[in-house]
Structures are given as C-alpha cells and as structure tokens.
GUTITOR-209078 format. One record per residue (C-alpha): x, y, z. Coordinates in pm, whole numbers. Layout:
BEGIN
X Y Z
...
END
This chain:
BEGIN
0 0 0
129 346 -89
75 580 207
143 951 255
172 1070 615
149 1443 679
323 1538 1003
638 1398 1160
535 1468 1519
460 1209 1785
153 1065 1614
295 1074 1262
621 913 1373
438 635 1561
218 565 1261
520 551 1032
701 313 1269
395 89 1287
336 71 912
687 76 765
761 -273 897
464 -414 706
603 -369 353
416 -43 289
556 230 62
554 531 296
631 899 240
633 1145 531
577 1519 475
669 1786 729
810 2138 752
1068 2034 1011
1376 1910 825
1539 1780 1146
1241 1554 1222
1242 1422 867
1616 1354 872
1585 1165 1200
1301 955 1060
1482 872 739
1792 764 930
1590 516 1137
1323 392 898
1299 277 536
1078 553 394
1079 866 178
1053 1219 315
939 1546 157
989 1884 321
705 2134 291
344 2218 365
131 1905 332
-172 2105 217
15 2235 -87
-75 2064 -418
287 2073 -538
415 1914 -216
150 1641 -232
244 1576 -593
611 1549 -495
510 1299 -224
349 1076 -485
-18 1167 -445
-92 1074 -808
-97 703 -726
-125 699 -345
-374 467 -177
-404 648 155
-346 995 301
-298 1026 678
-300 1394 782
-183 1415 1143
-13 1754 1167
-71 1977 1470
-300 2201 1263
-663 2101 1205
-682 2349 918
-382 2196 742
-521 1845 783
-863 1942 649
-723 2138 354
-490 1851 266
-780 1604 254
-978 1834 26
-680 1879 -209
-607 1506 -205
-964 1430 -308
-1011 1704 -567
-675 1700 -746
-543 1348 -690
-848 1138 -601
-663 953 -325
-913 678 -228
-894 708 152
-822 1019 358
-779 1029 737
-745 1351 936
-642 1427 1291
-881 1686 1437
-798 1828 1780
-1098 2060 1803
-1423 1911 1930
-1624 2152 1712
-1595 1933 1403
-1752 1636 1583
-2061 1852 1637
-2084 1924 1262
-1999 1597 1081
-2149 1728 758
-1837 1943 720
-1631 1630 667
-1832 1474 383
-1718 1461 20
-1893 1785 -66
-1684 1974 190
-1349 1867 338
-1368 1508 205
-1246 1336 524
-1326 964 526
-1223 911 888
-1127 1154 1162
-939 1083 1485
-886 1294 1796
-585 1157 1989
-657 1381 2287
-1007 1238 2327
-883 881 2279
-626 928 2557
-889 1090 2780
-1122 792 2739
-830 556 2801
-738 725 3130
-1103 727 3240
-1103 348 3212
-788 328 3423
-959 539 3689
-1255 300 3679
-1020 -1 3717
-735 135 3933
-571 -207 3964
-525 -237 3585
-229 -144 3364
-442 -130 3049
-816 -146 2981
-921 -211 2619
-1266 -259 2469
-1377 -451 2159
-1701 -519 1970
-1852 -183 2060
-1784 -235 2428
-1912 -592 2463
-1567 -742 2531
-1299 -601 2762
-932 -693 2787
-747 -592 3103
-376 -613 3178
-281 -664 3543
44 -722 3729
50 -1047 3930
172 -994 4287
299 -1209 4574
8 -1360 4763
-239 -1291 4483
-484 -1552 4360
-310 -1564 4023
37 -1644 4148
156 -2005 4176
-152 -2153 4013
-202 -2295 3666
-447 -2134 3426
-666 -2445 3411
-773 -2375 3771
-937 -2043 3682
-1276 -2200 3591
-1291 -2352 3940
-1280 -2005 4091
-1513 -1857 3828
-1768 -2136 3778
-2035 -1921 3614
-1812 -1686 3418
-1604 -1760 3111
-1275 -1568 3106
-957 -1622 2909
-593 -1537 2971
-490 -1418 2625
-121 -1360 2693
144 -1338 2963
461 -1129 2958
737 -1237 3196
1049 -1021 3224
923 -844 2909
923 -1173 2715
591 -1314 2580
459 -1653 2687
188 -1834 2491
-46 -1949 2769
-172 -2307 2804
-373 -2478 3075
-53 -2585 3250
105 -2239 3253
175 -2123 3609
169 -1749 3676
460 -1598 3866
483 -1279 4069
558 -983 3843
398 -1134 3534
194 -898 3316
-128 -1088 3248
-384 -1000 2978
-733 -1123 3069
-1036 -1119 2837
-1402 -1147 2938
-1744 -1011 2851
-1761 -651 2973
-2059 -735 3194
-1837 -988 3378
-1504 -808 3390
-1553 -653 3734
-1632 -995 3882
-1328 -1143 3708
-1105 -873 3852
-1248 -925 4199
-1165 -1295 4189
-828 -1282 4022
-661 -979 4178
-676 -785 4501
-912 -496 4437
-781 -148 4502
-1007 100 4673
-1217 305 4431
-1068 630 4308
-1232 919 4492
-970 1199 4495
-769 1293 4185
-502 1556 4122
-423 1641 3759
-100 1824 3675
-141 2001 3343
-441 2188 3207
-382 2129 2836
-628 1957 2604
-602 1619 2775
-599 1751 3131
-900 1972 3066
-1098 1702 2884
-1032 1453 3162
-1121 1696 3441
-1447 1783 3268
-1528 1415 3210
-1476 1300 3571
-1550 1607 3785
-1904 1493 3864
-1799 1147 3983
-1475 1217 4173
-1311 1507 4354
-1074 1676 4108
-796 1930 4159
-622 2056 3845
-281 2226 3862
-195 2465 3579
119 2680 3557
-5 2949 3316
-225 3213 3482
-446 3288 3182
-498 2921 3106
-584 2857 3472
-846 3133 3464
-997 2989 3146
-1011 2640 3298
-1173 2769 3616
-1445 2936 3411
-1518 2625 3205
-1510 2361 3480
-1806 2330 3712
-1680 2136 4012
-1307 2081 3966
-1079 2309 4169
-818 2482 3952
-487 2568 4120
-225 2791 3965
112 2633 4026
364 2367 3928
308 1993 3964
671 1953 4074
625 2199 4363
661 1992 4681
505 2263 4898
198 2283 4674
147 1906 4675
186 1899 5051
-67 2181 5093
-317 1993 4877
-287 1675 5089
-111 1463 4830
-91 1179 5084
-472 1150 5072
-486 1148 4692
-601 825 4527
-453 903 4186
-205 1165 4064
-205 1222 3686
87 1403 3523
-53 1519 3188
158 1818 3084
332 1847 2746
674 1810 2914
760 1444 2976
1048 1528 3213
809 1733 3427
560 1447 3417
820 1197 3536
938 1429 3814
593 1529 3938
452 1174 3932
760 1037 4112
742 1314 4371
370 1257 4425
431 886 4482
713 956 4726
487 1195 4919
211 938 4956
-16 939 4648
-169 591 4622
-135 560 4244
44 769 3981
23 799 3603
242 997 3364
226 1081 2994
566 1006 2842
639 1050 2473
954 839 2438
877 468 2460
1223 394 2598
1138 615 2896
808 432 2944
982 99 2989
1231 250 3232
990 422 3471
673 210 3475
639 -11 3778
866 200 4000
742 519 4157
525 566 3850
256 299 3842
142 358 3483
335 531 3205
143 607 2887
286 682 2543
23 922 2398
99 838 2036
92 461 2088
-231 487 2287
-410 689 2023
-312 527 1692
-529 216 1728
-828 376 1554
-605 485 1271
-442 145 1229
-786 -16 1203
-840 187 884
-510 75 735
-514 -296 810
-599 -533 527
-927 -719 546
-1222 -615 760
-1063 -494 1084
-1313 -345 1327
-1063 -242 1597
-692 -237 1671
-524 -179 2006
-152 -125 2038
-16 -298 2349
302 -276 2554
413 50 2396
360 -80 2043
542 -412 2077
221 -620 2067
-118 -574 1908
-473 -698 1943
-706 -698 1643
-1080 -742 1608
-1131 -904 1267
-1461 -985 1100
-1472 -1328 933
-1632 -1300 588
-1708 -1547 311
-1761 -1919 346
-1560 -2232 427
-1447 -2264 64
-1307 -1912 26
-1195 -1824 381
-935 -2023 575
-1097 -1963 915
-1471 -2015 859
-1608 -2355 954
-1285 -2455 1125
-1202 -2516 1489
-951 -2284 1655
-705 -2572 1692
-722 -2633 1313
-625 -2278 1217
-280 -2207 1079
-210 -1933 1333
152 -1820 1364
320 -1894 1695
251 -1604 1929
-100 -1532 1793
-394 -1633 2011
-767 -1615 1945
-903 -1476 2271
-1275 -1426 2213
-1552 -1425 1953
-1859 -1202 1933
-2146 -1360 1739
-2499 -1261 1640
-2757 -1486 1807
-3020 -1433 1538
-3247 -1262 1790
-3321 -890 1823
-3433 -645 2086
-3640 -330 2042
-3483 7 2111
-3618 356 2060
-3469 665 1900
-3680 978 1930
-3977 752 2019
-3933 555 1695
-3879 179 1757
-3613 -16 1572
-3467 -365 1605
-3110 -423 1725
-2936 -761 1680
-2845 -943 2002
-2487 -1070 2027
-2320 -1327 2249
-1962 -1326 2374
-1776 -1658 2340
-1437 -1722 2496
-1237 -1911 2234
-1129 -2266 2319
-950 -2525 2104
-1278 -2672 1973
-1461 -2344 1909
-1574 -2321 1544
-1560 -1983 1369
-1865 -1883 1166
-1921 -1623 896
-1960 -1267 1030
-1805 -1354 1366
-1600 -1076 1524
-1278 -1254 1623
-1039 -1094 1874
-679 -1200 1811
-386 -1122 2042
-44 -1095 1872
257 -1096 2102
459 -926 1828
359 -681 1556
547 -900 1308
263 -1151 1330
-10 -908 1225
35 -946 849
13 -1327 874
-306 -1306 1081
-464 -1061 839
-380 -1285 546
-540 -1581 721
-870 -1392 749
-875 -1258 394
-1142 -1386 155
-1042 -1550 -173
-1135 -1367 -493
-1357 -1655 -603
-1612 -1565 -335
-1690 -1235 -507
END
C-alpha cells in the first residue's frame, strides 16, 4: 500500500514506525527538516519537506498514485485542507485527518465529500482521555481495552505475591469462576511473551492480559486480583487539552484538583469547569502538593506536554504518599524505564491513540486495533467474511487454524439471530443481540463472527490478516 503521512510529530512518527515494517511504501511530509532527517535515518521511507496542504508538495510525495493519506499535523486546518486537495486534485481513495478541536464532531457534515472530504477523523486527545477514564474506573489495571462496541474487555494486570493468580495454573481459573467464562490471552514475563496453556503457572511480576465479557469483567477482577479501593480523589497536573478534557469528564464522579502553571490558562479552565478546583502552580512543587494533601490522593495524573516534568511530578507525588500515579511520556524507551517503579502507569500518547487509525489501514475487515506494551504487541478485532471454501478460518475449529506462533484467538462475538427493540426519538427499531464466546480449542468460527486476536509481536499481524482474507472466487 502506498501511504502519505502528513506530520512527523509524535503521532505521525508512531504511525510511520507501525506501518513501515509491514512492507508499505511510505512517504512522510513535514516542515521540520530535522524531524524528517531523523526519521529517514531510522526507517525505510521517503521524506518530503514542505506544507502538506500544498498541491505541489503532495504531488512530490506521490499523491498521483497513493492509496491512503494520513494527515496528522498539529494544525486542524492543514489536515482538512490537505484532505480536500487530495480528493479534488489526486483522487486519493482514503483520507484520514487528525482533528484536535471538538467543534468538528458537532458538525460531521463538514467532513463529507462535498466539503473537506475526510473519510475518517481521529482525535488523539479524546482517545487518551477515554483511556485514562477506564484506568480510573479499574485502578488495579495497567491497560483497559474494549472490543465489539464495548461488549468485550481486555485488562492487563500485574500479578503480585500472595495474589490468587500467582503459583496456580491457568486451568484452575474455571474452578474459581464457575459461572463466568474468562480467558488469559497472553502473559509477559520479564518483558518476554509466553503463549499461555492450561498448565502455565503465573509468577509474581507477570503482566497478564485477561479477556471477558464486559458485563463480567468486574467480577473477574475481583476474583483474580486484590481490588484497590475506588478512586475518589484525583489531582491532575497540566491543564492542556487532555488535562482539561479529563477533568471535565470526571469532575461529577470524583473530587478533582487541576494544577496549571499558566495564569491565563488557569483562569480559562476555572471558568469552564463546574466542580473541579483549579490551582495555579507547578506539579513539581513539593510545597503545593503537601498543601493539597497529596498523601490522601487516590490518583495523581501528570498530563503536561513536558515528559520530564511528568516523570518528576509523578515520582514526587508517589514519594509523598499518592496511592497511584500515572504519567504521559512521549519516548517509549522512557516508558519501559519508569513504569512499575514510583510511577505505576506510564502512557505513550501516540501509541495509545493510533489504534483507531491502524484499524483503517489494516488489510481485510478490521473493526478495531489496540496497540499494546508500547507498540510491541497488538490486538485486532477481525470480521470473518465469506464461506468455508473461500476463507481459511470459517467452519474450522480454533485448533485447526494455521495461526503463527505467538498469535492467540481470545474471544468471539457472534450474532444470536435474535433482536431487541430500542427507541430513538420515540421511533422503535430492532437491534441484533450478540453473544460473547471465549475461544477454546474446539470453538468453530462462523461467517460474520468478530474474532479478537492477540499478537505478542507486531510481526505476526500481516500473517493473521492474510489468514482472514477472503479469496477472490467468493466475489
């Protein structure tokens, strides 16, 4: 696939890194020559310096025969203009735009072919906000990921000494959860992946990925890991887009204090937030944290644009008694270094937010993609199409599939054939009812199943996608 990426910032770089290893022909466009040079030294791709919304720059990037345009610059206007130019002058089939402003979501008609011609839009700031909200809901989790429109949840937890997971084989889990079907999709031990089997014994420190129906996930967590106390008091350091969105989203359910260094920004935040308390100051100020009773804080979130400040403030908050800390850190190498120490959870914003974008790029019918372990692993939700003659997965048991080593089918979401009645503006309509099936060795995959596949390495993704592709004879 020939792909043009506009923007060599955090998101653009992460997308390029994710896609360049999959035999795609990639060109990155940016005004910053230093960023482009750094990318070209590390990755096998082309670079073009200039404004991505310019017709001549797009032409130089190969827009005449490109399959996909991904516009992820810092400017909404540039991204929108580039999509319009790509459609009008070059007829690039698929155009994706990063839109930071929430205004465009309120007016989707602006994105149709008659206007800016955006096929798909993503808002990384909102994706990260939703991600952190889930971590507040499940404070004992390292990651919380949803599939099949929220019907299936995957949670990553750290096994600890004395916990119910440690020292026991996976085949004993059904004995403790007799009425609930859950599946351990993967285990990482000392940063190395293990393909789980019934005889696998979990050790302290293992990172365990558990899958279950969303309606059961809280019960699963209660049984398999010591539950932390609910989050009631939160301090957010950083009142940028993410900090503000998160404060606004949770201020009615928990007590929120938001620390912002800039006076004007702090005044703006105070006017727009209803219940959250806005403090003008620095998240690395020990006196300020002490004055705001950091030792009574359930969760401290370092969400500024400066990763060094985030590391320092989250570490300081933990040292002063905050129960749980989270920091946004751009460099993945930093994430691996600090997570699990004084910082409980380290998040790479770009890696967290590119899943929606990757779902649009993957071959075959991919409904969702989640990047795991800072981009090293990946979970896909693929839709099985075709029939047993033209698709290598339909009509076959899981144990019969030619899955590459390291790929595991975790769960399946299937239509039951029944419907339920819902109402929209008092008008009734029928909605299909689905069931969640934990995949076992004898589970048979049917047409139109949503199959959730865990890949311990991104290198396996292309093989999994190929397995699910439908032969041309079906059409």
